[in-house]
C-alpha positions, -999 to 999 in steps of 0.1 A, spaced: -931 72 -884 -898 76 -866 -892 84 -828 -879 119 -820 -841 121 -814 -830 128 -779 -807 159 -778 -772 154 -764 -766 167 -729 -750 201 -725 -712 201 -725 -710 216 -690 -730 187 -674 -715 154 -666 -732 121 -670 -738 98 -642 -710 75 -655 -684 102 -650 -696 113 -616 -672 110 -587 -674 77 -570 -660 71 -534 -629 49 -534 -634 13 -526 -623 -2 -494 -585 -4 -491 -580 19 -521 -563 53 -517 -582 84 -528 -567 101 -559 -545 131 -552 -558 166 -559 -542 190 -582 -536 213 -553 -509 208 -527 -521 187 -498 -511 197 -463 -500 166 -445 -494 182 -410 -456 181 -413 -451 218 -408 -465 241 -382 -489 269 -387 -462 294 -397 -442 270 -418 -404 264 -416 -397 297 -434 -412 318 -407 -395 298 -379 -362 303 -395 -368 340 -400 -377 344 -364 -345 326 -352 -324 347 -375 -342 378 -363 -334 369 -327 -297 364 -335 -295 397 -354 -312 416 -325 -287 402 -300 -257 408 -323 -267 444 -331 -275 452 -295 -241 439 -283 -224 462 -307 -236 490 -285 -207 481 -262 -182 493 -288 -203 524 -295 -203 533 -258 -165 530 -256 -160 551 -288 -184 577 -275 -166 580 -242 -132 582 -260 -141 607 -288 -167 629 -271 -153 664 -261 -149 671 -224 -171 697 -208 -149 718 -183 -164 727 -149 -150 748 -121 -162 751 -85 -163 779 -60 -174 784 -24 -201 810 -18 -216 813 17 -199 781 27 -216 763 -1 -200 747 -32 -211 762 -65 -202 744 -97 -205 762 -131 -191 760 -166 -155 771 -169 -162 782 -205 -197 796 -206 -195 801 -244 -181 767 -252 -200 742 -274 -186 710 -258 -221 699 -246 -234 701 -281 -204 682 -293 -211 653 -269 -246 648 -284 -233 653 -319 -205 627 -314 -230 601 -302 -254 608 -331 -227 605 -358 -213 573 -343 -249 558 -340 -255 567 -377 -223 550 -387 -232 519 -367 -266 518 -383 -251 519 -418 -226 492 -410 -251 469 -393 -276 472 -422 -248 465 -447 -236 434 -428 -271 420 -424 -278 425 -461 -245 408 -472 -251 379 -449 -288 373 -458 -297 393 -490 -334 390 -482 -360 412 -466 -389 404 -444 -408 419 -414 -388 399 -388 -355 412 -402 -367 448 -402 -379 446 -366 -346 430 -356 -326 459 -370 -349 485 -354 -351 468 -320 -314 459 -320 -303 494 -329 -324 509 -301 -311 484 -275 -276 490 -287 -280 528 -283 -293 524 -248 -264 501 -239 -239 525 -254 -254 554 -235 -252 537 -201 -217 523 -208 -204 558 -219 -218 574 -188 -203 548 -165 -169 551 -181 -169 589 -179 -162 612 -150 -181 607 -117 -217 616 -116 -215 634 -82 -203 668 -94 -201 683 -59 -181 655 -45 -158 657 -75 -154 695 -71 -145 690 -34 -119 664 -43 -101 686 -68 -104 718 -48 -117 753 -53 -110 770 -87 -96 738 -103 -111 729 -137 -124 693 -140 -145 674 -165 -182 672 -162 -200 638 -163 -207 624 -197 -243 633 -205 -266 628 -235 -288 658 -236 -307 650 -269 -324 617 -262 -336 616 -298 -300 605 -307 -310 571 -293 -331 565 -325 -303 574 -349 -289 539 -351 -323 523 -358 -334 549 -384 -301 546 -403 -302 508 -403 -337 507 -417 -332 533 -444 -299 518 -456 -313 483 -456 -344 494 -475 -321 511 -501 -299 481 -505 -330 459 -510 -344 482 -536 -311 484 -555 -296 449 -551 -323 427 -536 -339 397 -554 -364 406 -581 -397 389 -588 -397 367 -620 -411 383 -651 -445 372 -663 -433 364 -698 -397 355 -709 -397 377 -739 -412 411 -743 -441 411 -766 -446 373 -765 -482 362 -761 -491 337 -734 -504 303 -745 -537 288 -736 -539 254 -718 -539 236 -751 -507 252 -764 -522 276 -789 -510 312 -786 -536 337 -775 -541 367 -797 
């Protein structure tokens, strides 16, 4: 009479001999297959810190370009003619050409210049970095808005005096003079930012880095961990 055979353990169970044992005193624990964080980098990692620094530089650079935009706006914008008259011992200022479109031209000049600056700034940033990212997009948007605000204030300060009545008194009754530089359509302040974001998005879509393909060759089947092709 023979003793019954003991069935082997299931393959998914490990014997007590293969169980994990704590390392002995003075012996380092084995490294895991996963990457071990050793505390060298911060929470955001070096990549995020670098992106934030670059975004800050881009924001300042784009905003400072607003000085050039303001000078060009003051130089290229059409002049709005005014004339003054005295009625009941009071100075009255009105448009010299009531049917003129110079005021619309002032807003249009600023908008077109801002769109051009947005295209150029997006192209320069793409050529210098050739990467995307949220900090870069925010830098282009914020920098464009700050540059537009700076250009607006610089153009107004370079233009004719803001005190229209005092200016009319200085030139005299019936003499045509230029109106102060004024931006009537405040939505033009967003033209720079919108143009920069759209152009940069288009450049990234056309010429930006691509994700690596899953398989080197089309139609090739992936291999299993043991090297045999999966079908």
